[in-house]
N, C-alpha and C positions, 0 to 999 in steps of 0.2 A: 531072542533069536532075530538076527537081522533080516529084513525083508529082501527077498530076491525077485520080486515082481518086475517083469520087463514091460516097458511101454514103448509105443511107436514114437518116432521123431515128431509127428504131428501132435500127439498127446503131450509130449514134453514141452512143445511150443505153447500149447494151450495153458499148461500149468505155469509156465514162466511168463506168459503174457507177451510172447514175441511171435514173429512169423515163422513158419516151418523152415523157410530158407535160412533163417538166422540159426536155428538149431543145427541144420545141416552144415553150415559154415563152421560153427563151433566144434562139431564132431570132426570135420575134416582137419581143423587146426589143432585138434587134440585138447581142446578146452572143455569138452564134455565127453566123458568116456562112453563108448558105444561099440557095437559090433554089427556086422551085416548078417542077415539070415541067408539061407541057401537061395532064396528068391530075390535077394538083392535089397531088401528093406532094412533100414536101420532100427535097432532096438537099443534102448537106454534103460539102465536100472532106475527104478522109481526113486530109490534112496539117493542116487546121485543128483537127480533133479531137485529133490527136496533139500539136499545139502546145499546146492548152489543157490536155491531160492532163500534158504535160511541165512546163509552167509551174507547175501546181499541185502537182506531185510525186505525183499520184495513181497508184496501181498497180491495174491491172485485176485482179480476183479478190480484192482486199483486202476486209475486212469493214467498211470505212468507205466513205462516199459523198462524192463531190466536191460542193462547194457554191460558189456565187458570191456574193460580197459585193455590196452595193448599188454600182452603177457598173460592174458586169460583171467585176470582178476576182476571180480564184479566191481563195477564202478558206481553203484547206486542206480538212481533212476533218472530218466529224462522224460520230458513231457511227451505224451502220445501225440502222434500226428493225425 
């Protein structure tokens, strides 16, 4: 059975190793599926975050950050600043 757990944009950012503003930009651009709660907060399906991370080969806790290329495709990793 597929997982339907919802997580916040901040939790998605933590799992992806990026800043929350990055996940918010990806959501606004349609690169990361999400929806707003009645209170105006973003929620993302955990499986979508895991799929993005798996597709890119990104490892949480690594010293590199996930980045998306134009068109929303994961582009590998770039050095953390």
